[in-house]
C-alpha positions as CSV (number, residue, x, y, z in Angstrom):
1,I,0.7,32.2,5.4
2,N,0.7,32.9,1.6
3,N,-2.3,30.9,0.0
4,S,-6.0,31.4,-0.3
5,L,-7.2,28.7,2.0
6,I,-7.8,30.6,4.9
7,T,-9.4,34.3,4.9
8,P,-7.5,37.8,5.5
9,L,-10.1,37.4,8.8
10,G,-9.2,33.8,9.5
11,K,-5.5,34.8,9.2
12,L,-6.2,37.3,11.6
13,R,-7.7,35.2,14.3
14,M,-4.7,32.2,14.2
15,A,-2.4,34.9,14.4
16,M,-4.7,35.8,18.1
17,D,-2.8,32.7,19.4
18,L,0.0,34.8,20.4
19,L,-2.3,36.6,23.1
20,I,-4.3,34.1,24.0
21,P,-3.5,32.5,27.3
22,A,-3.0,29.3,28.0
23,K,-6.4,27.4,29.2
24,K,-6.0,26.7,33.4
25,S,-9.2,24.6,33.8
26,G,-8.4,20.7,33.9
27,E,-11.2,19.6,32.0
28,E,-10.2,17.7,29.2
29,E,-11.2,19.4,25.2
30,S,-12.0,17.5,22.5
31,L,-9.7,18.7,19.5
32,A,-12.6,21.0,17.9
33,Q,-12.6,23.1,21.1
34,F,-9.1,23.3,21.2
35,V,-8.6,24.4,17.8
36,R,-11.5,26.7,17.8
37,R,-10.3,28.3,21.3
38,R,-6.8,29.0,20.0
39,L,-7.0,29.3,16.2
40,G,-10.5,30.1,15.3
41,K,-13.5,28.0,13.5
42,E,-12.0,28.7,9.9
43,V,-8.7,26.7,10.7
44,L,-10.9,24.2,12.4
45,E,-13.3,23.5,9.6
46,K,-10.7,23.9,6.5
47,N,-7.9,22.5,7.8
48,A,-7.8,20.4,11.1
49,E,-11.2,18.6,10.5
50,P,-10.7,17.5,6.8
51,L,-7.1,16.3,8.4
52,V,-8.1,14.2,11.0
53,A,-11.0,12.7,8.8
54,G,-8.5,11.7,6.2
55,V,-6.1,9.7,8.7
56,H,-8.4,8.9,12.0
57,A,-11.9,8.7,10.0
58,G,-13.1,10.9,13.0
59,A,-15.2,13.9,14.1
60,P,-13.0,16.8,16.2
61,E,-16.0,17.7,18.0
62,N,-16.2,14.4,19.9
63,M,-11.9,13.3,19.7
64,S,-10.1,13.8,22.9
65,L,-7.2,16.0,22.5
66,K,-5.5,14.5,25.3
67,S,-5.4,11.1,23.6
68,T,-5.0,12.3,20.2
69,F,-2.8,15.3,20.3
70,P,-1.4,15.2,23.5
71,R,1.3,17.5,21.7
72,F,-1.1,20.2,21.3
73,M,-1.4,20.1,24.9
74,E,2.6,19.9,25.5
75,M,3.0,23.3,23.5
76,E,0.3,25.5,25.4
77,N,1.3,24.1,28.7
78,Q,4.9,24.6,28.2
79,Y,5.1,28.0,25.5
80,G,1.9,29.3,25.8
81,G,0.4,29.0,22.7
82,L,1.0,27.2,19.8
83,I,2.9,29.3,17.1
84,R,5.1,30.3,19.8
85,G,5.7,26.4,20.8
86,M,6.2,25.9,16.7
87,L,8.8,28.8,16.3
88,K,10.7,27.4,19.7
89,R,10.4,24.0,18.9
90,K,12.2,25.1,15.1
91,K,15.0,27.0,16.7
92,Q,16.0,24.0,19.0
93,Y,16.0,21.9,15.9
94,L,18.1,24.5,14.0
95,N,20.5,24.5,16.7
96,D,20.6,20.6,17.4
97,R,21.2,20.2,13.6
98,K,24.3,22.9,13.7
99,G,27.4,21.2,12.2
100,V,25.6,18.2,11.4
101,R,26.2,17.0,7.9
102,S,22.8,17.1,6.4
103,K,21.4,13.9,5.1
104,P,19.8,13.3,1.7
105,P,15.8,14.6,1.7
106,Y,13.3,12.0,1.8
107,T,9.7,12.1,2.1
108,M,7.3,11.3,5.2
109,F,5.2,9.2,3.3
110,M,7.1,5.8,3.2
111,T,6.1,2.4,3.1
112,L,7.5,-1.3,1.5
113,K,8.5,-1.9,-1.7
114,G,6.0,-5.2,-2.3
115,G,3.4,-3.6,0.0
116,L,3.0,-4.2,3.8
117,A,2.5,-7.6,3.7
118,E,6.5,-7.7,3.5
119,L,6.4,-6.9,7.4
120,I,4.4,-10.0,8.0
121,N,5.7,-12.1,5.7
122,A,9.2,-11.4,6.9
123,L,8.3,-11.6,10.9
124,T,6.5,-15.4,9.9
125,A,9.8,-16.1,8.7
126,R,11.5,-15.7,11.4
127,L,9.5,-17.7,13.7
128,K,9.5,-21.5,14.1
129,P,7.2,-23.4,11.7
130,N,4.6,-24.6,13.8
131,A,5.0,-21.1,16.2
132,I,1.2,-20.2,14.1
133,L,-1.7,-21.5,13.6
134,A,-3.4,-20.0,11.1
135,G,-7.0,-20.3,10.7
136,Q,-7.8,-21.3,13.6
137,R,-10.6,-19.2,15.3
138,V,-10.5,-18.8,19.4
139,V,-14.1,-18.9,20.6
140,N,-13.1,-17.9,24.4
141,V,-10.2,-17.5,27.0
142,K,-11.1,-18.7,30.4
143,K,-9.2,-19.1,33.8
144,T,-8.9,-22.7,34.7
145,G,-7.9,-24.5,37.5
146,H,-9.8,-25.2,41.3
147,N,-8.8,-21.7,42.0
148,A,-9.5,-19.4,39.0
149,N,-8.3,-16.1,40.6
150,A,-5.0,-17.9,41.8
151,S,-1.7,-16.1,41.2
152,P,-0.4,-16.7,38.7
153,P,-3.2,-18.8,36.4
154,Q,-3.7,-20.5,33.9
155,Y,-5.6,-19.4,30.8
156,C,-7.7,-21.7,28.1
157,L,-8.1,-20.6,25.1
158,N,-11.0,-22.6,23.3
159,L,-11.1,-22.8,19.8
160,A,-14.2,-23.2,17.4
161,N,-12.7,-26.4,16.1
162,G,-13.1,-27.9,19.8
163,N,-9.6,-28.1,20.7
164,S,-8.0,-26.1,23.6
165,L,-4.5,-24.4,24.3
166,Q,-3.5,-23.6,27.8
167,A,-0.9,-20.4,28.6
168,Q,0.3,-18.5,31.1
169,A,0.7,-15.8,29.6
170,V,-2.1,-14.6,26.6
171,I,-1.7,-11.1,24.4
172,M,-4.7,-10.1,22.9
173,A,-3.8,-7.6,19.8
174,T,-7.9,-7.8,18.3
175,P,-9.7,-4.7,18.0
176,S,-11.1,-4.2,21.3
177,F,-15.0,-5.3,21.1
178,I,-13.5,-8.7,19.9
179,A,-11.3,-8.9,23.0
180,A,-14.6,-8.4,24.8
181,E,-16.4,-11.0,23.4
182,L,-13.5,-13.5,23.9
183,L,-13.3,-12.2,27.9
184,K,-17.1,-11.8,28.5
185,G,-17.3,-15.0,30.7
186,L,-14.0,-13.9,32.9
187,D,-14.6,-10.1,33.6
188,Q,-17.7,-8.1,33.1
189,F,-16.2,-4.7,34.1
190,L,-13.5,-5.0,31.7
191,T,-15.5,-6.4,28.8
192,S,-18.0,-3.1,29.4
193,D,-15.4,-0.7,28.9
194,L,-13.9,-2.7,25.7
195,N,-17.2,-2.4,24.4
196,S,-17.3,1.2,25.1
197,I,-14.4,1.8,22.7
198,P,-16.2,3.5,19.4
199,Y,-15.6,2.4,16.2
200,V,-16.2,3.5,12.9
201,S,-16.1,2.0,9.1
202,T,-14.6,3.1,5.9
203,A,-14.0,1.7,2.6
204,T,-11.1,2.2,-0.1
205,V,-11.9,2.2,-3.8
206,S,-8.7,2.1,-5.9
207,L,-9.0,3.6,-9.8
208,A,-5.9,3.1,-12.5
209,Y,-6.1,5.6,-15.5
210,Q,-3.6,6.3,-18.2
211,R,-1.8,8.7,-17.2
212,K,-2.1,10.6,-20.7
213,D,-5.9,10.4,-19.9
214,V,-5.5,12.6,-16.4
215,L,-5.0,16.4,-17.3
216,H,-4.4,17.6,-13.7
217,P,-1.1,18.3,-12.9
218,L,-0.9,16.0,-9.7
219,E,1.4,18.3,-8.1
220,G,1.2,17.0,-4.5
221,F,0.0,13.4,-3.1
222,G,-3.6,13.9,-3.2
223,F,-6.1,15.9,-0.9
224,V,-8.5,16.0,1.8
225,I,-12.0,17.5,1.9
226,P,-13.6,19.7,4.4
227,R,-16.8,18.4,5.9
228,L,-18.3,21.8,4.8
229,E,-18.0,20.8,1.3
230,K,-20.5,17.9,1.8
231,R,-18.6,15.6,-0.8
232,K,-19.6,11.9,-0.1
233,I,-15.7,11.1,-0.4
234,M,-13.0,12.0,2.7
235,A,-10.0,12.2,0.7
236,S,-8.2,11.2,-2.1
237,T,-4.5,9.6,-2.4
238,W,-2.4,9.6,-5.9
239,S,-1.2,6.7,-4.9
240,S,1.3,5.8,-7.5
241,I,2.7,9.4,-7.1
242,K,3.0,9.0,-3.5
243,F,4.7,5.5,-3.8
244,A,7.0,4.3,-6.0
245,N,6.6,1.3,-7.6
246,R,2.5,1.3,-7.4
247,A,1.9,1.6,-11.2
248,P,3.7,0.6,-14.3
249,K,4.9,3.9,-16.4
250,N,2.3,6.2,-18.2
251,K,-0.4,4.4,-16.0
252,L,-1.9,6.2,-12.9
253,L,-3.2,4.4,-9.6
254,L,-5.5,7.0,-7.4
255,R,-7.6,5.9,-4.3
256,C,-10.4,7.6,-2.7
257,F,-11.6,6.7,1.2
258,L,-15.7,6.8,1.9
259,G,-17.0,6.1,5.5
260,G,-15.7,7.4,8.8
261,A,-17.9,8.9,11.7
262,G,-21.1,10.5,10.2
263,N,-20.8,8.4,7.0
264,N,-20.4,5.5,8.1
265,H,-23.4,3.9,5.5
266,L,-21.3,5.3,2.6
267,S,-18.7,2.0,3.6
268,L,-21.7,-0.3,3.4
269,L,-23.2,0.5,-0.2
270,S,-22.9,-1.8,-3.1
271,E,-19.3,-1.9,-4.9
272,G,-21.0,-0.6,-8.1
273,E,-22.5,2.3,-6.0
274,I,-18.9,3.2,-4.1
275,V,-17.3,3.3,-7.3
276,S,-19.7,5.4,-8.9
277,I,-19.5,7.8,-6.4
278,A,-15.4,8.1,-6.8
279,R,-15.9,8.4,-10.1
280,E,-18.5,11.4,-10.0
281,E,-16.0,13.1,-7.5
282,L,-13.2,12.6,-9.2
283,H,-14.9,13.9,-12.4
284,D,-15.8,16.9,-10.0
285,I,-12.9,17.8,-8.3
286,M,-10.1,16.9,-10.7
287,D,-12.1,16.7,-14.4
288,I,-11.5,13.1,-15.2
289,K,-13.8,12.0,-17.2
290,T,-12.2,8.7,-18.7
291,E,-13.3,5.3,-17.9
292,P,-10.9,3.6,-15.5
293,L,-8.7,0.6,-16.7
294,F,-9.8,-1.4,-13.8
295,T,-11.3,-0.8,-9.8
296,R,-10.9,-2.4,-6.5
297,V,-13.2,-1.8,-3.9
298,F,-12.0,-2.7,-0.1
299,R,-14.5,-2.4,2.8
300,W,-12.9,-1.8,6.6
301,E,-16.0,-2.5,8.9
302,K,-15.1,-1.4,12.3
303,S,-11.8,-1.1,11.8
304,M,-11.0,2.4,13.4
305,P,-11.2,3.2,16.9
306,Q,-12.1,6.5,18.1
307,Y,-10.6,8.1,20.9
308,T,-13.3,9.9,22.3
309,I,-13.4,12.0,25.5
310,G,-12.8,10.2,28.5
311,H,-11.0,7.3,26.6
312,G,-7.6,8.5,29.1
313,E,-10.0,7.4,31.8
314,K,-11.6,4.4,30.0
315,L,-7.9,3.0,29.8
316,Q,-6.9,3.5,33.2
317,R,-9.7,1.6,34.7
318,I,-9.3,-1.2,31.8
319,N,-5.8,-1.2,32.9
320,E,-7.1,-1.4,36.9
321,R,-8.9,-4.6,35.9
322,L,-6.4,-6.2,33.7
323,S,-4.1,-6.2,37.4
324,Y,-6.8,-8.6,38.2
325,H,-5.7,-11.1,35.7
326,P,-2.0,-11.4,35.9
327,G,-0.4,-12.8,32.7
328,L,-3.3,-10.8,30.5
329,F,-2.1,-8.0,28.0
330,L,-4.0,-6.1,25.6
331,A,-2.0,-4.5,22.5
332,G,-3.4,-2.7,19.3
333,S,-4.9,0.5,17.8
334,A,-7.9,0.6,20.2
335,Y,-5.8,2.0,23.0
336,K,-2.5,4.4,22.5
337,G,-2.5,5.0,18.7
338,I,-4.0,4.2,15.5
339,G,-0.7,4.2,13.5
340,I,1.3,1.4,12.4
341,S,4.3,2.7,14.3
342,D,1.7,2.7,17.4
343,C,0.7,-0.5,16.8
344,I,4.2,-1.9,16.5
345,K,5.2,-0.3,20.0
346,S,1.8,-1.7,21.7
347,G,3.1,-5.0,20.5
348,K,6.5,-4.5,21.5
349,Q,5.3,-3.2,25.1
350,A,3.1,-6.2,25.5
351,A,5.7,-8.8,24.3
352,G,8.1,-7.7,27.1
353,E,5.7,-7.1,30.0
354,A,4.7,-11.0,28.9
355,L,8.2,-12.0,28.9
356,E,8.9,-10.4,32.2
357,F,5.9,-12.1,34.1
358,L,7.2,-15.4,32.8
359,C,10.6,-14.9,33.9
360,F,9.3,-13.8,37.2
């Protein structure tokens, strides 16, 4: 590794991964325990922790390795370690690519040209005009009929305006604590586990500048910050460098992230305080001294579910309780992945299961 981020001793400790035997115990590990055991404390503090904070807004000490990075476990179990596993997977990839015409290179950072709202608008356009009841808040979900435990049950969705909807199948794609609130009169054991999935809050602030006023070379797409630096922002994305069509020519759009595990309070500050924090950090880190052309603050309260130790067992209990409620399905970021692709997969799976249930 030819860089100065990790010290020579830290690199030597990383290489010890080749000699450390695979873990035999079946006891669940946190991400921090795993990285510290295989690669050392320095890699945890300078690589794993800031990357995890930037993506999951979480703390590695609490995160379940099995639920967040199962591939690390697979590599250790299959190859005996991370370095050996990565080398073998790279070799396999190169072998698989032999004789295959190379495709044009593309970045792993992709989005929709007009923003992610394009995805929702495209889906909405394909539905029947009355298929969506926008702005109709559901108050609770109950089983109806004289025998609420009958199979298949009928569900009643009571709305805030006093109306109600009847359904044989219900997919709840809300945060788990919202699902728990809606179902609290239905199953106390299910709602207890749904409520036990922790969430953290984050905030982002976007700042626009004249490109000429930012002297930083901007080689890359942004940066993440180790917790040991004791900064108030977790990361910064150089939005108009990372994605095309995000700023006019000769302009620059940056985004800073605050809050997350251990710093939830920062996301609750006033907009002025959040902007001041972002400007101070960008001044120290990137030497940006000029006034931004404009700023925009967005808060994401209780938006990031945390897959802590025991998350897998929690999902097993939730699925067991769902078996008592045929036609009720859960989807979303609270369960098996927080990314957009994970949520799409979760939604498609729930929709497939609902259709199968209705057609059975």
